[in-house]
C-alpha positions in Angstrom: -76.6 -28.1 -87.8 -77.4 -25.0 -89.9 -79.9 -22.2 -89.8 -82.2 -22.2 -92.4 -83.1 -18.2 -93.6 -86.6 -18.0 -94.8 -90.1 -18.0 -92.9 -91.0 -21.3 -90.1 -94.2 -23.2 -89.2 -96.0 -24.2 -87.4 -97.8 -27.4 -86.4 -100.0 -29.6 -84.1 -99.2 -32.9 -84.8 -100.8 -35.9 -82.2 -100.1 -39.6 -82.3 -101.8 -41.3 -79.4 -101.6 -45.0 -78.7 -103.7 -46.9 -76.1 -102.3 -50.5 -74.1 -104.4 -52.3 -77.7 -103.0 -50.6 -79.0 -105.0 -48.6 -81.6 -103.3 -45.9 -83.0 -105.0 -42.6 -82.9 -103.4 -39.9 -85.5 -104.1 -36.7 -85.9 -103.0 -34.7 -89.9 -101.7 -31.4 -89.8 -101.9 -29.0 -92.5 -99.8 -26.3 -93.0 -102.2 -24.2 -96.0 -99.4 -21.6 -96.5 -96.9 -24.3 -98.3 -99.7 -26.7 -99.4 -98.6 -29.5 -97.2 -100.6 -32.2 -95.4 -97.7 -34.1 -92.1 -98.7 -36.3 -90.2 -96.5 -38.3 -87.6 -95.9 -42.0 -88.9 -93.8 -43.6 -86.7 -92.7 -42.8 -82.6 -89.9 -45.2 -81.9 -87.6 -44.4 -79.1 -85.2 -41.8 -80.0 -86.6 -42.1 -83.7 -89.6 -40.1 -85.3 -91.0 -40.7 -88.3 -93.1 -37.9 -90.3 -95.2 -38.2 -93.3 -95.7 -35.3 -95.3 -97.5 -35.2 -97.9 -97.3 -32.0 -100.9 -100.9 -30.7 -102.7 -102.6 -28.4 -104.4 -105.7 -30.0 -103.3 -105.1 -28.9 -99.4 -107.3 -25.9 -100.2 -110.6 -25.9 -99.2 -111.9 -22.7 -99.7 -111.3 -19.3 -102.3 -110.1 -15.8 -101.2 -111.1 -13.2 -102.6 -109.5 -9.8 -102.3 -111.9 -6.1 -102.5 -111.2 -3.0 -102.2 -113.3 -0.2 -101.5 -113.2 2.5 -104.8 -114.7 5.4 -103.6 -114.7 7.2 -106.8 -115.7 4.4 -108.7 -118.6 6.5 -109.7 -116.7 9.0 -110.9 -115.0 6.6 -113.7 -118.4 5.4 -114.8 -119.4 8.1 -115.0 -117.2 9.7 -117.3 -117.3 6.1 -119.8 -121.2 7.4 -119.7 -119.7 10.5 -121.3 -117.3 8.6 -123.6 -120.1 6.8 -125.3 -122.6 9.4 -125.5 -120.1 11.3 -127.3 -119.2 8.8 -129.9 -122.6 8.2 -130.7 -123.3 11.5 -132.2 -119.8 12.2 -133.2 -120.8 9.3 -135.0 -124.6 9.9 -136.5 -123.0 13.6 -137.7 -120.0 12.6 -139.6 -123.0 10.3 -141.5 -125.5 13.2 -141.8 -121.9 15.1 -143.6 -121.6 12.3 -145.8 -125.1 12.0 -146.9 -125.3 16.3 -147.5 -121.3 15.5 -149.5 -123.2 12.8 -151.5 -126.6 14.7 -152.6 
């Protein structure tokens, strides 16, 4: 048997067959890999495993938010820069009008 390197994942699969030959299967999902697993058949020394790979497995979108304590300082700098640019623009317009007259 070959040893595989890398992460390993566990899945809890269940198959119940009652006396009336009614089959109950429990699917399991490995979300990080986008896999859906189920037991298709168990008989004697053979097990058939069904694997479905899909991007539709994820039902939720996860966002990670970081707290940045100095964000007010950044916004203050942006406001200061905009005010300075507007004042400079009006000053240049005023100087151009005085030069033309």
